[in-house]
C-alpha positions in Angstrom: -18.6 -3.8 39.9 -15.2 -4.7 38.5 -12.6 -2.5 36.9 -13.4 0.9 35.4 -11.9 1.0 32.0 -12.1 4.0 29.7 -11.2 3.9 26.0 -10.7 7.1 24.1 -11.4 6.5 20.4 -14.3 4.6 18.9 -13.4 3.6 15.3 -11.3 0.4 15.2 -8.9 -0.5 18.0 -11.2 1.1 20.7 -14.4 -0.8 19.9 -12.4 -4.1 19.4 -10.8 -3.7 22.8 -14.1 -2.8 24.5 -16.0 -5.8 23.2 -13.1 -8.2 24.0 -12.9 -6.8 27.5 -16.6 -7.4 28.2 -16.1 -11.0 27.0 -13.1 -11.5 29.4 -14.4 -9.3 32.3 -18.2 -9.3 32.2 -18.3 -7.3 35.4 -16.0 -4.5 34.0 -17.4 -1.0 33.6 -16.2 -0.2 30.0 -16.7 3.3 28.5 -15.8 4.4 25.0 -15.4 8.1 24.4 -15.4 9.6 20.9 -15.8 13.2 19.7 -17.6 12.0 16.6 -21.3 11.1 16.5 -20.6 8.1 14.2 -18.4 5.4 15.6 -17.1 1.9 14.8 -17.0 2.2 11.0 -14.8 0.7 8.4 -12.7 3.7 7.4 -10.9 1.8 4.7 -14.2 1.3 3.0 -14.9 5.1 2.5 -13.6 5.2 -1.1 -15.8 2.3 -2.0 -18.8 4.0 -0.4 -18.1 7.1 -2.5 -17.7 5.0 -5.6 -21.0 3.3 -5.1 -19.6 -0.2 -4.5 -21.0 0.2 -1.0 -24.4 1.6 -1.5 -25.2 2.9 2.0 -22.9 4.4 4.6 -24.7 2.4 7.3 -23.1 -0.7 5.7 -19.7 0.5 6.9 -21.1 0.8 10.4 -22.9 -2.5 10.5 -21.9 -6.0 11.7 -21.9 -9.0 9.4 -25.4 -9.8 10.7 -26.5 -6.2 9.7 -26.8 -4.7 13.2 -25.9 -1.0 13.2 -23.0 -0.3 15.5 -24.3 2.8 17.3 -24.6 3.8 21.0 -27.6 1.6 21.5 -25.9 -1.4 19.9 -22.9 -1.1 22.3 -25.1 -0.6 25.3 -27.7 -3.3 24.7 -25.7 -5.9 22.8 -22.2 -5.5 24.2 -22.7 -3.9 27.6 -20.4 -1.0 26.7 -21.2 2.6 27.5 -20.5 4.7 24.3 -20.2 8.4 24.8 -20.3 10.0 21.3 -20.0 13.7 20.5 -17.8 13.8 23.6 -14.2 15.2 23.5 -11.5 14.0 25.8 -9.8 17.2 26.9 -7.0 16.0 29.2 -5.8 13.1 31.3 -4.9 13.4 35.0 -2.6 10.4 35.5 -2.2 11.0 39.2 -5.9 11.0 40.0 -6.6 8.6 37.1 -9.4 10.5 35.5 -10.2 12.0 32.1 -11.7 15.4 31.7 -14.3 15.4 28.9 -16.7 17.8 27.2 -20.1 17.1 25.8 -19.9 18.8 22.4 -23.7 19.1 22.2 -24.2 20.9 25.5 -20.7 22.2 26.2 -20.9 20.6 29.7 -17.6 19.4 31.1 -17.0 16.6 33.7 -14.5 14.0 34.7 -14.5 10.2 34.3 -12.5 8.0 36.6 -10.6 5.0 35.4 -8.6 2.1 36.7 -7.2 1.5 33.3 -7.2 3.7 30.2 -6.7 3.0 26.5 -5.9 5.6 23.9 -7.2 4.7 20.4 -7.1 8.3 19.1 -6.2 7.3 15.5 -4.6 9.6 13.0 -5.3 13.0 11.5 -4.9 14.0 7.8 -2.0 16.1 6.7 -3.4 19.5 5.7 -1.1 21.3 3.2 -0.2 24.8 4.2 -1.1 26.4 0.9 -3.5 29.2 0.1 -7.1 28.1 -0.3 -6.8 24.9 1.7 -9.9 25.9 3.8 -12.1 26.7 0.8 -15.5 25.2 0.3 -15.1 22.1 -1.8 -11.7 21.0 -0.3 -12.0 17.7 1.6 -9.8 15.2 3.4 -11.0 11.6 3.6 -10.9 11.3 7.4 -14.4 10.5 8.6 -17.9 9.4 7.5 -19.3 12.9 7.6 -16.9 14.1 4.9 -17.5 10.9 2.9 -21.3 11.5 3.0 -21.0 15.1 1.9 -18.6 14.2 -0.9 -21.0 11.6 -2.3 -24.0 13.9 -1.9 -22.3 16.7 -3.9 -21.4 14.3 -6.7 -24.9 12.7 -6.7 -26.5 16.1 -7.0 -24.4 16.9 -10.1 -22.3 19.6 -8.4 -19.0 18.0 -9.4 -17.8 17.6 -13.0 -14.1 18.0 -12.4 -12.0 16.8 -9.4 -8.4 17.0 -8.4 -6.9 14.6 -6.0 -3.7 15.8 -4.2 -1.6 12.8 -3.2 -0.7 9.6 -5.0 -0.9 7.3 -2.0 -3.5 4.6 -1.5 -6.4 6.9 -0.5 -5.7 9.3 -3.4 -5.6 6.5 -5.9 -8.8 4.9 -4.5 -10.6 8.2 -4.5 -9.5 8.9 -8.1 -11.0 5.6 -9.2 -14.2 6.3 -7.2 -14.8 9.6 -8.9 -14.0 8.3 -12.4 -15.4 4.7 -12.4 -19.1 5.2 -11.4 -19.6 9.0 -11.6 -17.7 9.9 -14.7 -16.1 12.9 -13.0 -13.0 14.2 -14.9 -10.3 13.5 -12.4 -6.7 14.5 -12.1 -4.3 12.9 -9.7 -1.1 14.8 -8.7 1.8 13.5 -6.7 4.7 15.6 -5.4 7.2 12.7 -5.7 8.3 11.3 -9.0 6.1 8.2 -8.8 2.8 6.9 -7.3 3.0 5.1 -4.0 6.5 6.4 -3.3 8.7 4.3 -1.0 6.0 1.6 -1.0 6.5 0.1 -4.4 9.2 0.4 -7.1 9.3 2.7 -10.0 8.6 -0.3 -12.3 5.4 -1.2 -10.5 4.3 2.4 -10.1 4.7 3.0 -13.8 2.4 0.1 -14.5 -0.1 1.6 -12.1 0.1 5.0 -13.6 -0.4 3.6 -17.1 -3.5 1.7 -16.0 -5.0 4.8 -14.4 -4.4 6.9 -17.5 -6.1 4.1 -19.6 -9.1 4.5 -17.3 -9.3 8.3 -17.9 -7.5 9.5 -14.8 -4.9 12.1 -15.7 -1.8 11.6 -13.6 1.0 14.2 -13.0 3.9 13.1 -10.9 6.7 15.3 -9.7 4.3 18.1 -9.1 3.2 19.6 -5.9 0.0 21.6 -5.2 1.0 25.3 -4.6 -2.4 26.8 -4.3 -6.1 26.0 -4.2 -7.7 28.4 -6.6 -11.0 29.9 -5.4 -13.8 32.2 -6.3 -16.2 33.6 -3.6 -14.7 31.2 -1.1 -15.4 28.1 -3.3 -12.8 26.0 -4.9 -12.3 26.4 -8.7 -9.0 24.6 -9.2 -5.5 23.7 -8.2 -2.3 25.4 -9.2 1.0 23.4 -9.3 4.4 24.5 -10.4 3.7 23.5 -13.9 -0.1 24.0 -14.6 -3.5 25.1 -13.4 -6.2 22.5 -13.1 -9.9 23.2 -13.0 -11.9 21.6 -10.2 -15.3 21.7 -8.5 -13.9 19.4 -5.7 -10.4 18.8 -4.3 -9.4 15.8 -2.2 -6.3 16.4 -0.1 -4.8 13.0 0.4 -1.3 14.0 1.4 -0.9 11.4 4.2 -1.8 11.1 7.8 -0.1 11.7 11.2 -0.7 9.9 14.5 -3.1 11.8 16.7 -1.1 11.9 20.0 -1.8 15.3 21.5 -3.6 13.9 24.5 -0.8 11.5 25.2 1.9 14.1 24.8 0.1 16.6 27.1 -0.3 13.8 29.7 3.5 13.3 29.7 3.5 9.9 28.0 6.4 8.9 25.8 5.8 10.0 22.2 8.2 9.3 19.3 9.9 12.1 17.3 7.5 11.2 14.5 4.5 11.8 16.8 3.4 8.3 17.5 2.7 7.0 21.0 5.4 4.6 22.2 4.1 1.2 23.4 5.6 -2.1 24.3 4.5 -5.5 23.0 1.7 -5.6 25.5 0.4 -2.3 24.0 1.3 -0.6 27.3 2.5 3.1 27.2 5.1 4.5 29.5 2.4 4.7 32.2 1.5 1.0 33.1 -2.1 2.0 33.7 -2.5 3.4 30.1 -2.6 1.3 26.9 -2.7 2.4 23.3 -3.4 0.9 19.9 -4.3 1.7 16.3 -3.1 4.5 14.1 -1.8 6.6 17.0 1.0 4.2 18.0 4.3 3.0 16.5 5.2 -0.7 16.3 8.3 -2.8 15.5 9.0 -3.6 11.8 9.8 -7.3 11.8 12.2 -7.0 8.9 14.2 -3.7 9.5 13.8 -3.8 13.3 12.9 -0.1 13.3 9.8 1.4 14.8 7.2 2.6 12.3 3.6 3.7 12.1 1.2 1.4 10.3 -2.3 3.0 9.9 -4.2 0.0 8.8 -7.6 -1.2 10.2 -6.4 -4.8 10.3 -3.5 -3.8 12.6 -5.7 -1.7 14.8 -8.1 -4.6 15.5 -5.3 -7.0 16.4 -3.8 -4.3 18.7 -7.1 -3.7 20.3 -7.5 -7.4 21.2 -3.9 -7.6 22.6 -4.5 -4.5 24.7 -7.8 -5.9 26.1 -6.1 -9.2 27.0 -3.5 -7.4 29.0 -6.0 -5.1 30.7 -7.9 -8.2 31.7 -4.7 -9.8 33.1 -4.1 -12.2 30.3 -0.5 -12.0 29.0 -0.6 -11.3 25.3 1.8 -9.7 22.9 1.8 -7.9 19.5 5.3 -8.4 18.2 5.0 -6.0 15.2 4.3 -6.2 11.5 5.8 -6.0 8.0 3.5 -3.3 6.6 1.4 -5.6 4.3 -0.6 -3.5 1.9 -2.9 -4.0 -1.2 -5.3 -1.8 -3.2 -7.7 -2.0 -6.1 -7.2 0.3 -9.0 -9.8 -0.4 -11.6 -8.8 -3.8 -13.0 -5.4 -3.9 -11.3 -4.4 -5.0 -7.8 -1.2 -3.5 -6.4 0.4 -4.4 -3.2 3.5 -5.0 -1.1 4.8 -6.5 2.1 8.1 -5.9 3.9 10.6 -3.4 2.5 10.9 -1.9 -0.9 14.3 -1.9 -2.6 14.7 1.8 -1.9 13.9 1.4 1.8 16.1 -1.7 2.1 19.1 0.1 0.7 18.4 3.1 2.9 18.3 0.8 5.9 21.8 -0.5 5.1 21.0 -3.9 3.6 23.0 -5.3 0.7 19.8 -5.4 -1.2 18.9 -6.4 -4.7 15.7 -7.4 -6.5 14.3 -10.3 -8.5 11.8 -9.1 -11.1 9.6 -11.9 -12.6 6.3 -12.0 -14.6 4.7 -15.5 -14.0 1.2 -16.7 -14.8 -1.1 -16.4 -11.8 -2.4 -20.0 -12.4 -1.5 -22.9 -14.8 -0.4 -21.4 -18.1 -2.8 -23.7 -19.9 -5.8 -22.7 -17.9 -8.2 -20.5 -19.8 -8.4 -17.7 -17.2 -4.6 -17.4 -16.5 -3.2 -13.9 -16.4 0.2 -12.4 -15.8 1.3 -11.1 -12.4 4.5 -9.1 -12.0 6.5 -9.7 -8.8 9.5 -8.1 -7.2 11.3 -10.1 -4.5 13.7 -7.9 -2.5 16.5 -9.7 -0.7 19.9 -9.3 1.0 22.7 -10.6 -1.1 25.0 -11.1 1.9 22.6 -13.0 4.2 20.1 -14.3 1.6 17.3 -13.1 3.8 14.1 -12.0 2.0 13.3 -8.4 2.8 10.0 -7.9 0.9 7.7 -8.7 -1.9 5.6 -6.4 -4.1 3.6 -6.8 -7.2 1.0 -5.8 -9.7 -1.7 -8.2 -11.0 -5.2 -8.6 -12.2 -8.1 -7.8 -9.9 -8.5 -11.3 -8.4 -7.0 -13.2 -5.6 -3.6 -14.0 -7.3 -1.5 -11.1 -5.9 -3.1 -11.2 -2.5 -2.4 -14.9 -2.0 1.3 -14.4 -2.7 1.6 -11.3 -0.5 -0.1 -13.1 2.4 2.2 -16.1 2.1 5.2 -13.8 1.9 4.1 -11.8 5.0 4.0 -14.9 7.2 7.4 -15.9 5.9 8.9 -12.4 6.4 7.7 -12.4 10.0 9.9 -15.5 10.6 13.0 -14.1 9.0 12.7 -16.4 5.9 15.5 -16.8 3.4 15.6 -17.1 -0.3 15.7 -20.9 0.2 12.6 -20.8 2.4 10.7 -18.8 -0.2 11.8 -21.3 -2.9 10.2 -24.0 -0.8 7.0 -22.2 0.3 4.1 -24.7 -0.3 1.2 -23.1 -2.1 -2.0 -25.1 -2.6 -1.9 -26.2 -6.2 -4.6 -26.8 -8.7 -4.6 -25.4 -12.3 -7.5 -23.0 -11.7 -5.7 -21.5 -8.7 -1.9 -21.6 -9.2 0.9 -23.1 -11.3 2.9 -26.2 -10.3 5.9 -24.0 -9.7 4.3 -21.0 -8.0 5.3 -17.5 -8.9 6.6 -16.9 -5.4 8.9 -19.9 -5.7 10.1 -18.8 -9.2 10.9 -15.3 -7.8 13.1 -17.0 -5.1 14.8 -19.1 -7.8 15.8 -16.0 -9.7 17.0 -14.3 -6.5 19.1 -17.4 -5.8 20.7 -17.2 -9.3 21.5 -13.5 -8.7 23.0 -14.2 -5.3 25.2 -16.9 -6.7 26.2 -14.8 -9.7 24.8 -17.3 -12.2 22.7 -14.5 -13.7 23.6 -10.9 -14.6 20.8 -8.5 -15.1 20.0 -4.9 -16.1 17.5 -3.0 -14.1 14.3 -2.0 -15.8 15.0 1.7 -15.1 18.4 1.5 -16.7 16.9 -0.3 -19.7 14.3 2.5 -20.1 17.0 5.1 -19.9 18.9 3.4 -22.7 15.8 3.1 -24.9 15.1 6.8 -24.4 18.6 7.6 -25.6 20.4 4.7 -27.3 23.3 6.9 -28.1 24.2 6.9 -24.4 25.3 3.3 -24.9 26.3 2.8 -28.5 27.9 -0.6 -27.8 24.7 -2.2 -26.6 22.3 -4.3 -28.6 18.9 -5.8 -27.7 18.8 -9.5 -28.5 15.2 -10.6 -28.9 15.0 -14.4 -28.5 11.2 -14.7 -28.9 9.6 -16.1 -32.0 10.4 -14.2 -35.1 6.8 -13.0 -35.5 7.0 -11.4 -32.1 10.4 -9.9 -32.6 10.0 -8.6 -36.2 7.8 -5.5 -35.4 10.4 -4.3 -32.9 13.3 -5.0 -35.2 11.6 -3.0 -38.0 10.7 -0.2 -35.6 14.1 0.3 -34.0 16.4 -1.0 -36.7 18.9 -3.9 -36.6 21.6 -1.8 -35.1 19.5 -1.4 -31.9 17.3 -4.5 -31.9 18.2 -7.9 -33.3 16.2 -11.1 -33.6 17.6 -14.6 -33.0 15.0 -17.1 -31.8 15.5 -19.1 -28.6 15.5 -22.5 -30.4 18.2 -21.3 -32.9 20.8 -19.8 -30.6 22.8 -22.9 -30.1 23.3 -23.3 -33.9 23.7 -19.6 -34.8 25.3 -17.9 -31.8 28.5 -17.2 -33.8 26.4 -14.7 -35.8 26.1 -12.5 -32.7 28.5 -9.6 -32.4 31.3 -9.9 -29.8 31.9 -6.2 -29.5 28.5 -5.3 -28.1 26.8 -5.8 -24.8 23.8 -8.0 -25.5 20.6 -7.2 -23.6 18.7 -10.5 -23.8 15.0 -10.0 -24.2 12.1 -12.5 -24.0 8.5 -12.5 -22.6 9.3 -13.2 -19.0 13.1 -13.5 -18.5 13.4 -17.3 -18.1 14.5 -18.0 -21.7 16.8 -15.0 -21.5 18.6 -16.5 -18.5 19.0 -19.8 -20.3 20.6 -18.1 -23.3 22.9 -16.1 -21.0 24.1 -19.4 -19.4 24.7 -20.9 -22.8 26.6 -17.9 -24.1 28.7 -17.8 -21.0 29.5 -21.5 -21.7 30.8 -20.8 -25.2 32.8 -17.8 -24.0 30.4 -15.1 -24.9 30.0 -13.3 -21.5 29.0 -10.0 -23.0 25.3 -10.2 -21.9 22.7 -8.9 -19.5 19.2 -10.3 -18.9 16.2 -8.0 -18.9 14.2 -9.4 -16.0 10.4 -9.6 -16.5 10.8 -9.1 -20.2 8.0 -8.0 -22.5 5.3 -9.0 -20.0 6.5 -6.2 -17.8 7.3 -3.6 -20.5 3.9 -3.8 -22.2 2.3 -3.2 -18.8 4.5 -0.2 -18.2 4.3 1.4 -21.6 6.8 3.9 -23.0 7.0 6.7 -25.5 9.6 4.6 -27.4 7.5 1.5 -27.5 5.4 1.0 -30.7 1.8 0.1 -30.4 0.7 -3.5 -31.2 
């Protein structure tokens, strides 16, 4: 018999490592330990199981060839011993054994190891508020909870739900309740926008508008202060501003690495609570490896360590850990935090750093906001995607890309290309030359990712001056704050006229793009012109021309009407 290898954790990284090990070391004695009775499931698919997109929970635990990944599967098909309903109590690093308890019988014993891997995952944040333990309050942390949530809804026990937390899980669960089941759903987020620190206020506003259009009430800037109950059962949620009725509450306030075993064993754990590993997935004990949601990795843009609780990352880390345990040198260099989610008919995603994070990290950061077509503008199915390219003005290095687009492959393709480039430290010029496969049904001749880089180049070289979308919204909410400003709408007169009539000529003026060169002298010289078009490209051209004739009193509104109509606003008339 070869090496005795024990893996604690049986969801993603653990099973990946176990199966890889048996392929590399067929004579190894590999054991997976997990306190749950269900293992090796796609946790990221839970919201889609609740929504009904995935009909049976077994599909989340099955292979692509429909084999159920249970204890028998691992033993008979993979040669791996899977001990489910078994809790790892402690690790004795000197004797190299793990003390475990059978949760069914209560019996305790020890399992020896030559090498150990920790894949203990993460645990949901439970808010310390009254009523958090009431019947009907759930986290989305395992298959058992997912099954019970779906059963309650299917039995008609849930007509109103409140989701606490505007991160990815919260948004996906809000859609799941509303889309298929018609449950009246409210989403509340403590921060002033959805997906805080992940996407910008501009992108988050588009997402919030879309959720509301699909009958999800959204309240940002509100924290849950109490879970309301009656006879031990949830009846609602109280925030600082309102009380919301609910038959079911989802607490999606984030996750933390589950590292108690590692800490108690004396392994290095970060201040955030993540297990510290090197590029070989080795902990501070050379005989113990770790991977998945419980560890921290290097961010390949900022250089800092961070926790990336994604199933895709966990599987890669599991493979690297297995290689090294088998004696094959292999490294996991880190990641850039690539993320995407589905929200009804929108896709929302990011890779790398947001502008907020980049500035906090000390970069001389700025953003290029564009709204290109996702494929050739003349192709019948073309739609608009909105992209923000974050870059460093001083070094011209690209720091991140984020966007909102239709529920197709358009945004995902751009984020994937950007992620690869970011890992290599790509510059604005590199992004301008990224080669995307071109055909009108799939992309445009000048791809949106290239166009975003061109705008970033213009900003870096000070060819273009822009106003941020947030500053523009502040102005439109209170035009008296900037009485010397005027919006110059250069779109076709038919497009501009409704806004001119709504706001008045003192705030919103129309002068079509193709008439500027002949009529520019009609424009006021004592006002700052906010040049406005559909996407921003014509606005930039007009700014260049006006600069040429000595009229340098202008700012471009990046993204233009394409972005604004997707964001919505109280001041924007309906069309």
